[in-house]
N, C-alpha and C positions, 0 to 999 in steps of 0.2 A: 440479512443487515449491515453485512458492511456492506454490502455491493451494490444494497439497495442508497447506504448513505454513497456514494459514491456517486450513483445517479443523479442523489440532490447537487453534490459538487457539479456536477457537469452542465446541471439546469444555471445554475445559479453565474458560471463564467461565460454559460451561453447569450444569458440574460444580461450581462458583463458587456457585451461589445455592443448590445444593442442600445446600452445605460446613456442616461440625456445631460445626465444632471451630474457636478465632482459629487456632491455627497452622495450621492444615489450611487455611482461607481464604491465610493470609499466604504458605506455600510456594506454593499456587496461581496467588496472582497475579505473584508473582516470575520465574514460568515462565510463564505468561501473555506479561510484558512482555519476558525473554527470546527471544522465537518470532518478539515486532511488533516485536522492535528488530533482532532476526537477518534477518525481509522485510526489513524497510525499508532496511539496511546495502545487499540485497539489487536493490534498486531502483537501488541508482545515482543517484540524484538531483541533477545538478550545473547548477550554471548553463552555459545551451554558448550560442556568435551563431546567432543565424537561418543563418548559411551552415553550422552547423555540426550543425542538426536532423537532415536524412537520418538522422546514425551513431549519433545520441546511441541510445542502451538503453533509457534508461524513454520517450521519444515515441515510440518504434519500440515499445515494451510497449502506451502508449494506443493505439496506428491496429489492437488489434485485439480482439475483441469480450471475449477471457473477459483480458485484461493492464486494460481498463476495468473489466469487475465486479470484477476481482482488487482496481483497486486502490476501488473505490466502496466495498468492503465491511470493508475498511481501516482507511480514515480511521476509523471510530470509537473503535478501535484504540490509534491514535496521541497523542500529549502534541503540546498545544499548536503546539510551537515544528515539529513532525516534518508536522502537518497545513497547518500555517501554507504551510509551505514548496514540500509537495505542491498544493497550488491555486494558491499564485505562480508558480510553477511553466506548470502545467498557463496557467493566465489567462496566462500571458507565453508562449506557445509556440499563445495558441487561434490564430492562422487559419492555421498549419501543419498542427493538426490534423485543421482542419474542411474545409482541402485534398482532407486523404489522403481522411478519411468519402468526402468527394464522387467523387474517384478510385476511392475503392475499388465505390463502387455504379454 
């Protein structure tokens, strides 16, 4: 479902490049921002300790190829602090994510 929302965001962004009026452009930008915020909130990114890694929903999403692609495609649409929070969470838990990748292969 999150991937479908991301596709809608990308579609809105394409429409924005062909938007004619200032008002129409502003409306589409607002729509895009709302959808991106909705996806970001659904990811439930939070600080977790090493003991909680296996239960964290965001980290579990990153253990799946489609989840990794979702996050990679979402990053350019996020504002600075959201992007930073995602990247810090990933780098903080990188050993766990790498271990899961090796086990899955």
